[in-house]
C-alpha positions as CSV (number, residue, x, y, z in Angstrom):
1,X,-17.9,-6.4,23.3
2,X,-15.4,-3.6,23.3
3,X,-16.0,-0.7,21.0
4,X,-14.5,-0.6,17.5
5,X,-12.3,2.3,18.6
6,X,-10.8,0.2,21.4
7,X,-10.4,-2.8,19.1
8,X,-8.1,-0.9,16.7
9,X,-10.3,0.8,14.1
10,X,-13.1,3.4,14.0
11,X,-16.0,2.4,11.7
12,X,-15.6,3.9,8.2
13,X,-11.9,4.6,8.5
14,X,-10.4,1.7,6.7
15,X,-7.8,1.4,9.4
16,X,-8.4,-2.0,10.9
17,X,-9.1,-4.4,8.0
18,X,-11.9,-6.2,9.8
19,X,-14.3,-5.7,6.9
20,X,-12.1,-6.7,4.0
21,X,-13.9,-8.3,1.1
22,X,-12.8,-9.6,-2.3
23,X,-14.0,-7.6,-5.3
24,X,-13.8,-9.1,-8.8
25,X,-14.2,-7.3,-12.1
26,X,-14.7,-8.7,-15.5
27,X,-13.1,-7.2,-18.6
28,X,-15.2,-8.0,-21.6
29,X,-12.5,-7.0,-24.1
30,X,-9.9,-9.4,-22.7
31,X,-12.2,-12.0,-21.2
32,X,-10.3,-11.8,-17.9
33,X,-11.4,-11.5,-14.3
34,X,-9.4,-9.3,-11.9
35,X,-9.6,-9.8,-8.2
36,X,-8.5,-7.5,-5.4
37,X,-9.1,-7.0,-1.7
38,X,-10.8,-3.9,-0.5
39,X,-12.1,-2.3,2.7
40,X,-15.9,-2.5,2.5
41,X,-16.4,0.3,5.0
42,X,-15.0,2.8,2.4
43,X,-16.4,1.3,-0.8
44,X,-19.4,3.0,-2.2
45,X,-22.1,0.6,-3.5
46,X,-22.5,2.7,-6.7
47,X,-18.9,1.8,-7.7
48,X,-19.8,-2.0,-7.5
49,X,-22.0,-2.1,-10.6
50,X,-21.4,-5.4,-12.4
51,X,-18.8,-6.4,-9.8
52,X,-18.7,-9.6,-7.7
53,X,-18.2,-9.1,-4.0
54,X,-17.3,-12.1,-1.9
55,X,-17.2,-11.9,1.9
56,X,-15.7,-14.4,4.4
57,X,-19.0,-16.3,4.5
58,X,-18.9,-16.5,0.7
59,X,-15.8,-18.7,0.7
60,X,-16.9,-21.0,3.5
61,X,-19.8,-21.4,5.9
62,X,-21.7,-23.9,8.1
63,X,-24.0,-24.9,5.2
64,X,-21.4,-25.5,2.4
65,X,-18.4,-26.3,4.6
66,X,-15.5,-24.1,5.7
67,X,-12.6,-23.0,3.4
68,X,-9.0,-24.2,4.2
69,X,-8.1,-20.6,5.2
70,X,-10.8,-20.6,7.9
71,X,-9.9,-24.1,9.0
72,X,-6.2,-23.3,9.3
73,X,-6.9,-20.1,11.2
74,X,-8.9,-22.2,13.6
75,X,-6.3,-25.0,13.8
76,X,-3.4,-22.6,14.5
77,X,-5.4,-20.9,17.3
78,X,-5.4,-17.7,15.4
79,X,-8.8,-16.4,16.6
80,X,-9.9,-15.2,20.0
81,X,-12.5,-12.5,20.1
82,X,-13.1,-13.0,16.3
83,X,-13.5,-9.3,15.6
84,X,-10.7,-9.2,13.1
85,X,-10.8,-12.8,11.9
86,X,-13.1,-12.4,8.9
87,X,-10.9,-9.6,7.5
88,X,-7.8,-11.7,8.1
89,X,-9.4,-14.6,6.3
90,X,-10.2,-12.5,3.2
91,X,-6.8,-10.8,3.1
92,X,-5.2,-14.3,3.0
93,X,-7.7,-15.6,0.5
94,X,-7.1,-12.6,-1.7
95,X,-3.3,-13.2,-1.6
96,X,-3.9,-16.8,-2.6
97,X,-6.0,-15.9,-5.5
98,X,-3.5,-13.3,-6.8
99,X,-0.5,-15.7,-6.4
100,X,-2.2,-18.6,-8.1
101,X,-2.7,-16.4,-11.2
102,X,1.0,-15.7,-11.6
103,X,3.1,-17.6,-14.1
104,X,5.3,-19.2,-11.4
105,X,5.8,-23.0,-11.4
106,X,3.1,-25.1,-9.9
107,X,3.6,-25.6,-6.2
108,X,3.7,-29.0,-4.4
109,X,0.4,-30.6,-3.6
110,X,-1.4,-28.8,-0.8
111,X,0.5,-25.6,-1.1
112,X,-0.1,-22.4,-3.1
113,X,2.3,-20.2,-5.1
114,X,2.7,-17.8,-2.2
115,X,6.1,-17.3,-0.6
116,X,6.5,-16.8,3.1
117,X,7.3,-13.2,2.7
118,X,4.2,-12.6,0.6
119,X,2.0,-14.5,3.0
120,X,3.2,-12.4,5.9
121,X,2.6,-9.1,4.0
122,X,-0.9,-10.3,3.1
123,X,-2.2,-9.3,6.5
124,X,0.1,-6.3,7.0
125,X,-2.9,-3.9,7.3
126,X,-5.1,-6.1,9.4
127,X,-5.0,-5.2,13.1
128,X,-5.4,-7.6,15.9
129,X,-5.5,-6.7,19.6
130,X,-5.9,-9.9,21.4
131,X,-4.8,-13.0,19.5
132,X,-1.3,-11.9,18.7
133,X,0.2,-12.1,15.3
134,X,2.3,-15.2,15.6
135,X,-0.5,-17.8,15.2
136,X,-2.1,-15.7,12.4
137,X,1.3,-15.5,10.6
138,X,1.7,-19.3,11.1
139,X,-1.7,-19.9,9.4
140,X,-0.6,-17.6,6.5
141,X,2.7,-19.3,6.0
142,X,1.2,-22.8,6.1
143,X,0.1,-22.1,2.5
144,X,3.5,-20.9,1.3
145,X,5.4,-23.0,-1.1
146,X,8.8,-22.3,0.6
147,X,7.7,-22.8,4.2
148,X,9.4,-25.1,6.6
149,X,6.4,-26.7,8.4
150,X,8.6,-27.5,11.4
151,X,9.0,-23.8,12.0
152,X,5.3,-23.3,12.5
153,X,4.0,-22.9,16.0
154,X,1.5,-24.7,18.2
155,X,-1.4,-26.1,16.3
156,X,-4.1,-28.8,16.5
157,X,-2.9,-30.6,13.4
158,X,0.2,-32.2,14.9
159,X,1.9,-32.2,18.3
160,X,4.8,-29.8,18.2
161,X,8.1,-31.7,18.7
162,X,6.5,-35.1,18.8
163,X,4.6,-35.7,15.5
164,X,6.0,-35.2,12.1
165,X,4.8,-32.0,10.4
166,X,3.2,-32.9,7.1
167,X,1.1,-30.8,4.7
168,X,-1.2,-33.8,4.3
169,X,-2.3,-33.2,7.9
170,X,-3.5,-29.7,7.1
171,X,-6.9,-29.0,5.5
172,X,-6.4,-29.5,1.8
173,X,-6.0,-26.5,-0.4
174,X,-6.4,-26.3,-4.2
175,X,-6.6,-23.2,-6.3
176,X,-9.7,-22.2,-8.1
177,X,-12.0,-24.0,-5.7
178,X,-14.0,-20.8,-5.2
179,X,-15.6,-19.1,-8.2
180,X,-14.8,-15.4,-7.9
181,X,-17.0,-14.2,-10.7
182,X,-20.3,-15.9,-11.6
183,X,-21.1,-16.8,-15.2
184,X,-24.6,-15.2,-15.1
185,X,-22.9,-11.8,-14.3
186,X,-20.6,-12.3,-17.3
187,X,-23.6,-13.1,-19.5
188,X,-25.3,-9.9,-18.3
189,X,-22.3,-7.8,-19.2
190,X,-21.9,-9.5,-22.6
191,X,-25.6,-8.8,-23.3
192,X,-25.0,-5.1,-23.3
193,X,-24.2,-3.6,-26.6
194,X,-21.4,-1.3,-25.5
195,X,-19.8,-3.5,-22.8
196,X,-20.1,-2.5,-19.2
197,X,-22.6,0.3,-18.9
198,X,-22.0,3.3,-16.7
199,X,-24.0,3.2,-13.4
200,X,-26.1,6.3,-13.6
201,X,-29.1,7.0,-11.4
202,X,-30.3,9.6,-9.0
203,X,-27.3,10.7,-6.9
204,X,-24.7,8.7,-8.9
205,X,-23.1,9.4,-12.2
206,X,-20.1,7.7,-14.0
207,X,-18.9,9.8,-17.0
208,X,-16.9,8.0,-19.7
209,X,-14.8,10.9,-20.9
210,X,-13.4,14.2,-19.8
211,X,-15.9,16.0,-21.9
212,X,-18.8,14.3,-20.2
213,X,-17.3,15.3,-16.9
214,X,-17.1,18.9,-18.0
215,X,-20.7,18.8,-19.2
216,X,-21.7,17.6,-15.8
217,X,-19.8,20.5,-14.2
218,X,-21.8,22.9,-16.4
219,X,-25.2,21.4,-15.7
220,X,-27.7,22.3,-13.1
221,X,-27.2,18.8,-11.6
222,X,-23.8,19.9,-10.2
223,X,-23.5,21.7,-6.9
224,X,-20.0,21.9,-5.4
225,X,-21.4,21.7,-1.9
226,X,-23.5,18.6,-2.4
227,X,-21.5,16.7,-5.1
228,X,-18.4,14.6,-4.4
229,X,-15.9,13.5,-7.1
230,X,-14.6,10.1,-6.3
231,X,-12.3,7.4,-7.8
232,X,-12.3,5.0,-4.8
233,X,-13.5,7.1,-1.8
234,X,-10.6,6.0,0.5
235,X,-10.0,9.7,1.3
236,X,-13.2,9.4,3.4
237,X,-11.2,7.3,5.8
238,X,-8.9,10.3,6.6
239,X,-11.5,13.1,6.5
240,X,-14.6,11.3,7.6
241,X,-16.4,14.4,9.0
242,X,-16.4,15.9,5.5
243,X,-18.2,13.0,3.9
244,X,-21.6,14.5,3.8
245,X,-22.7,14.5,0.1
246,X,-26.0,13.8,-1.7
247,X,-24.5,13.1,-5.1
248,X,-21.3,11.4,-6.4
249,X,-19.4,11.5,-9.7
250,X,-17.3,8.4,-10.2
251,X,-14.3,9.2,-12.5
252,X,-13.0,5.6,-12.6
253,X,-14.6,5.1,-16.0
254,X,-12.7,7.9,-17.8
255,X,-10.0,6.2,-19.9
256,X,-7.8,9.4,-20.0
257,X,-7.4,9.0,-16.2
258,X,-6.2,5.4,-16.3
259,X,-3.4,5.7,-18.9
260,X,0.1,4.3,-18.2
261,X,2.6,5.5,-20.8
262,X,6.3,4.4,-20.7
263,X,9.1,6.1,-22.6
264,X,12.8,6.7,-22.4
265,X,11.9,10.0,-20.7
266,X,9.9,8.5,-17.9
267,X,6.5,7.1,-16.9
268,X,3.2,8.9,-17.2
269,X,0.5,7.6,-14.9
270,X,-3.2,8.6,-15.0
271,X,-4.7,10.1,-11.8
272,X,-7.2,7.2,-11.4
273,X,-4.5,4.5,-11.5
274,X,-4.4,2.6,-8.1
275,X,-1.4,2.8,-5.9
276,X,-1.0,-1.0,-6.2
277,X,-0.9,-0.7,-10.0
278,X,1.6,2.1,-9.8
279,X,3.8,-0.1,-7.6
280,X,3.7,-2.8,-10.3
281,X,4.7,-0.2,-12.9
282,X,7.6,1.2,-10.9
283,X,8.8,-2.2,-9.8
284,X,9.6,-3.1,-13.4
285,X,11.9,-0.2,-14.0
286,X,15.2,1.5,-13.2
287,X,16.7,1.4,-9.7
288,X,15.2,4.8,-8.9
289,X,11.7,3.6,-9.9
290,X,12.1,0.4,-7.9
291,X,13.0,2.5,-4.9
292,X,9.8,4.5,-5.4
293,X,7.9,1.2,-5.6
294,X,9.5,0.0,-2.3
295,X,8.4,3.2,-0.5
296,X,4.9,3.1,-1.9
297,X,4.6,-0.5,-0.6
298,X,4.8,0.9,2.9
299,X,1.9,3.3,2.4
300,X,-1.5,2.4,3.9
301,X,-2.3,-1.3,3.6
302,X,-2.8,-3.8,0.7
303,X,-6.6,-3.5,0.7
304,X,-6.4,0.3,0.7
305,X,-3.7,0.5,-2.0
306,X,-5.8,-1.8,-4.3
307,X,-8.4,0.9,-4.6
308,X,-6.8,4.2,-3.6
309,X,-5.4,6.2,-6.5
310,X,-2.2,8.1,-7.1
311,X,-4.1,11.2,-8.2
312,X,-6.4,11.1,-5.2
313,X,-3.5,11.1,-2.9
314,X,-1.8,14.0,-4.7
315,X,-5.0,16.2,-5.0
316,X,-5.9,15.6,-1.3
317,X,-2.4,16.8,-0.4
318,X,-2.9,19.9,-2.4
319,X,-6.3,20.8,-1.0
320,X,-5.9,19.6,2.6
321,X,-3.2,19.2,5.2
322,X,-2.5,15.6,4.4
323,X,0.7,13.8,5.5
324,X,1.4,12.0,2.2
325,X,4.4,9.8,1.6
326,X,3.7,9.6,-2.1
327,X,3.9,13.3,-2.6
328,X,7.2,13.5,-0.8
329,X,8.7,10.8,-3.0
330,X,7.3,12.2,-6.2
331,X,8.5,15.7,-5.3
332,X,12.1,14.6,-4.9
333,X,12.3,13.0,-8.3
334,X,11.1,16.1,-10.1
335,X,7.6,14.9,-11.1
336,X,5.2,17.1,-13.1
337,X,1.4,17.1,-13.2
338,X,-1.1,17.9,-15.9
339,X,-4.4,19.5,-14.7
340,X,-7.5,20.6,-16.5
341,X,-9.1,23.8,-15.3
342,X,-12.4,25.3,-16.4
343,X,-10.6,27.2,-19.3
344,X,-7.3,25.5,-20.1
345,X,-4.9,22.6,-19.6
346,X,-1.8,23.2,-17.6
347,X,1.5,21.3,-17.0
348,X,3.1,22.2,-13.7
349,X,5.9,20.9,-11.6
350,X,4.6,19.1,-8.5
351,X,6.1,21.8,-6.3
352,X,4.3,24.5,-8.3
353,X,1.1,22.6,-8.0
354,X,1.4,22.2,-4.3
355,X,2.1,25.9,-3.7
356,X,-1.0,26.9,-5.6
357,X,-4.2,27.9,-3.7
358,X,-6.4,24.8,-3.0
359,X,-8.0,23.6,-6.3
360,X,-11.7,24.0,-6.7
361,X,-14.0,21.0,-7.4
362,X,-14.0,21.6,-11.1
363,X,-10.2,21.3,-11.5
364,X,-9.2,17.9,-12.7
365,X,-5.8,16.2,-12.1
366,X,-5.2,14.2,-15.3
367,X,-1.8,12.6,-15.1
368,X,1.5,12.6,-13.1
369,X,4.8,12.3,-15.0
370,X,7.8,10.8,-13.2
371,X,11.1,11.3,-15.1
372,X,13.5,8.5,-15.6
373,X,16.8,8.9,-13.7
374,X,18.8,6.2,-15.3
375,X,22.3,7.7,-14.9
376,X,24.8,5.9,-12.7
377,X,25.7,9.3,-11.1
378,X,22.3,9.6,-9.5
379,X,21.7,8.5,-5.9
380,X,18.2,8.2,-4.5
381,X,17.0,7.3,-1.1
382,X,13.7,7.5,0.8
383,X,13.0,7.2,4.5
384,X,10.0,7.3,6.8
385,X,9.4,6.9,10.5
386,X,6.0,5.6,11.6
387,X,4.4,3.7,14.5
388,X,4.4,0.6,12.3
389,X,6.5,-0.2,9.3
390,X,3.6,-1.6,7.4
391,X,-0.2,-1.1,7.5
392,X,-2.1,2.2,7.8
393,X,0.4,4.0,9.9
394,X,0.9,7.7,9.1
395,X,4.5,8.9,9.1
396,X,5.9,11.1,11.8
397,X,8.3,12.3,9.2
398,X,9.1,11.2,5.7
399,X,11.8,12.2,3.3
400,X,13.2,11.6,-0.2
401,X,16.6,12.6,-1.4
402,X,18.0,12.6,-4.9
403,X,21.5,13.7,-5.8
404,X,23.6,13.8,-8.9
405,X,27.3,13.4,-8.1
406,X,30.7,13.3,-9.8
407,X,34.1,12.2,-8.6
408,X,36.8,14.6,-7.4
409,X,40.1,13.2,-8.6
410,X,42.1,15.4,-6.2
411,X,40.4,14.5,-2.9
412,X,38.8,11.2,-4.0
413,X,35.4,12.4,-2.7
414,X,32.1,12.7,-4.4
415,X,31.1,16.2,-5.4
416,X,27.4,17.0,-5.2
417,X,26.5,18.6,-8.5
418,X,22.8,18.8,-7.9
419,X,20.5,17.7,-5.1
420,X,16.9,17.7,-4.1
421,X,15.8,17.3,-0.5
422,X,12.1,16.7,0.2
423,X,10.5,16.4,3.6
424,X,6.9,15.8,4.6
425,X,4.5,14.9,7.4
426,X,6.5,16.9,10.0
427,X,3.8,19.4,10.8
428,X,3.3,21.3,7.5
429,X,0.4,21.4,5.0
430,X,2.3,19.5,2.3
431,X,5.7,18.2,1.5
432,X,8.4,20.8,0.9
433,X,11.9,21.1,-0.4
434,X,14.8,22.2,1.8
435,X,15.9,24.8,-0.7
436,X,18.5,26.5,1.6
437,X,20.2,23.2,2.3
438,X,20.2,22.3,-1.4
439,X,21.8,25.5,-2.4
440,X,24.5,25.1,0.3
441,X,25.3,21.5,-0.8
442,X,25.6,22.1,-4.5
443,X,29.2,22.0,-5.8
444,X,30.5,20.8,-2.4
445,X,32.1,17.5,-1.5
446,X,30.4,15.2,1.0
447,X,32.9,15.9,3.7
448,X,32.4,15.9,7.5
449,X,32.5,19.7,7.8
450,X,30.0,20.1,5.0
451,X,27.7,17.5,6.4
452,X,27.8,19.1,9.9
453,X,26.9,22.6,8.5
454,X,24.2,21.1,6.3
455,X,22.6,19.4,9.3
456,X,22.8,22.6,11.4
457,X,21.2,24.5,8.5
458,X,18.4,21.9,8.2
459,X,17.4,22.5,11.9
460,X,16.4,26.0,11.0
461,X,14.6,25.0,7.8
462,X,12.4,22.2,9.3
463,X,9.9,24.1,11.4
464,X,6.8,22.2,12.5
465,X,3.7,24.4,12.7
466,X,2.2,25.4,16.0
467,X,0.3,22.6,17.7
468,X,2.3,19.8,16.1
469,X,2.9,17.0,18.5
470,X,6.5,16.2,19.5
471,X,8.1,18.9,17.3
472,X,11.6,18.3,18.6
473,X,11.4,14.6,17.8
474,X,10.2,15.2,14.3
475,X,13.0,17.7,13.7
476,X,15.6,15.2,15.0
477,X,14.2,12.5,12.6
478,X,14.6,14.8,9.6
479,X,18.1,15.6,10.7
480,X,19.0,12.0,11.1
481,X,17.6,11.1,7.7
482,X,19.8,13.8,6.0
483,X,22.8,12.9,8.0
484,X,22.5,9.2,7.1
485,X,22.1,10.1,3.4
486,X,25.0,12.5,3.2
487,X,27.3,10.2,5.3
488,X,26.8,7.4,2.8
489,X,28.3,9.7,0.1
490,X,31.5,10.4,2.1
491,X,34.5,8.1,1.9
492,X,36.1,9.7,4.9
493,X,33.4,8.7,7.4
494,X,32.7,5.4,8.9
495,X,30.5,3.3,6.7
496,X,26.9,3.2,8.0
497,X,25.1,0.0,8.7
498,X,23.1,0.3,5.4
499,X,25.2,2.1,2.9
500,X,23.9,3.5,-0.3
501,X,25.4,3.3,-3.7
502,X,24.4,4.9,-7.0
503,X,20.7,4.4,-7.9
504,X,19.9,3.2,-4.4
505,X,21.7,-0.1,-4.7
506,X,23.7,-1.5,-1.8
507,X,27.3,-0.5,-1.7
508,X,30.3,-2.8,-1.3
509,X,33.2,-1.8,0.9
510,X,35.3,-4.7,-0.4
511,X,35.0,-7.5,-2.9
512,X,34.5,-10.0,0.0
513,X,31.4,-8.1,1.4
514,X,28.1,-9.7,0.4
515,X,25.3,-7.6,-1.0
516,X,22.9,-6.4,1.7
517,X,19.3,-7.7,1.4
518,X,16.4,-5.4,2.3
519,X,14.8,-6.7,5.5
520,X,11.3,-5.9,4.1
521,X,11.5,-9.1,2.0
522,X,12.8,-11.4,4.7
523,X,10.3,-13.8,6.4
524,X,9.7,-13.3,10.1
525,X,11.8,-15.7,12.1
526,X,11.3,-16.7,15.8
527,X,11.6,-19.6,18.1
528,X,9.0,-21.3,20.2
529,X,9.8,-23.9,22.8
530,X,7.1,-26.1,24.3
531,X,7.1,-28.4,27.3
532,X,4.3,-31.0,27.4
533,X,3.2,-32.5,30.7
534,X,0.4,-35.0,31.0
535,X,0.0,-34.6,34.8
536,X,-2.7,-32.0,34.6
537,X,-4.4,-32.9,31.3
538,X,-6.4,-31.6,29.6
539,X,-5.0,-28.3,31.0
540,X,-2.2,-27.2,28.7
541,X,-3.3,-29.5,25.8
542,X,-3.8,-27.6,22.5
543,X,-7.5,-27.9,21.7
544,X,-9.1,-26.1,18.9
545,X,-11.4,-23.4,20.1
546,X,-15.1,-24.1,19.5
547,X,-16.6,-21.7,17.1
548,X,-13.3,-20.4,15.7
549,X,-14.2,-21.4,12.1
550,X,-17.6,-19.7,12.6
551,X,-15.8,-16.6,13.6
552,X,-13.6,-16.8,10.5
553,X,-16.6,-17.1,8.3
554,X,-18.2,-14.0,9.7
555,X,-21.9,-13.2,9.5
556,X,-22.0,-11.4,6.1
557,X,-23.6,-12.9,3.0
558,X,-21.9,-13.6,-0.3
559,X,-23.2,-10.9,-2.7
560,X,-23.2,-10.0,-6.3
561,X,-23.9,-6.4,-7.4
562,X,-25.7,-5.3,-10.5
563,X,-27.3,-1.9,-10.3
């Protein structure tokens, strides 16, 4: 077998998705179970106290029978070496569980509430190096309520182009067939006087308040060189060599770090809030907030975003040279952070926070505040260039631009009253603002001469550090992002392919022009033509691979954790 590095992921990095599992948590106060996929290679066992962990073998196996996800992966010829198949299986299963809990109308018999777009994005972070993604995507979309079964490719359920495609020929699917949280574990939690207890034992501590955390810092137990503060531990996938610690402090149980406060001024998000949860919060907001959510959806992969936190991403960018998309976007919209030091609490702009010397281990990032830019005169756009548009691909360059404009009656052009230009990942320690370009553009119209001079000025501002790979390419990307943004503000230039209107919505050049639709939400479309010939049978006949279901079930055991 080829090494994990060759297969697409180094062990303990969270980059391939081969070890994805489903983690379920029970909230005693609301009597609700929450399920989410996670990368098991980055998940610390101490964080799983009173959690249910289901692996691919937990939903189907040789003893109890295989799950429809495993059967359809096999029937659509979606497994070859089998290295990635269990993770693919659990990513699909997790998406099904999440979709079935929504309030959408009940799907037709045999389908789920998933849409084709959601089904495709379910495996956006799972890497495959031999099967190819088409059969895997076909298996995903076979569960979608809006799928056209005739569009699905070669499979062992019906002969393509000869038999009628019918969901009744597929392995039957029904929601809730797999129990994601056992009753005995609920009873164990309910039996405790104060709800879910903190997991505290030698080497692991889970404080329940900021004061408890500060008491730990002041105790003899704490040693900065041997203790690691974690919320999800996904940062270990980026800086693996530094993951040498004897003790851990889990801050997920501190309520102050999980707050989400909405107001007419903006949104305050606790540092321990997951990226996935932040996406949900921003998605239900103003156009600027929705644009932020769209960019965050391209960061990492679903099973990483489900556990990785907003605060962890920000603090890692402040302490280490981390190419963060999140920090770039938050910097452009004028975000502020609240931190707790050993002696006092401070509220800083994100730019001030990033420029400070690296925080020590006793400095706590409490919350991030994102102001509400609800004015129609505000234009916001984000961009990134990466090896892959989705799924654990670090940006070569990312950018976020926010401008406040007004109309010039004399020239008919937009005047740039104020503007913020943030760039990151181009070979610097953290995201920065192009201050010189901002000052030049303020008060000027978005005309061709102004844009040309701004672009030339940016070339001198964006300067990758020594040793950065492909520096010229990164500079050209940053320039192209700025040119595209400024061009969209000008009425005297040819309209770009994807124009931008106030608040990031799509512009209309005429009443007859239809609104543009973001390509991220469109299902993948392709065409497959097959020619069957019986002359050399069984060569060329689609036969299900022996053992494919076994590969999909993996070799891990279904586990429940109670420490």
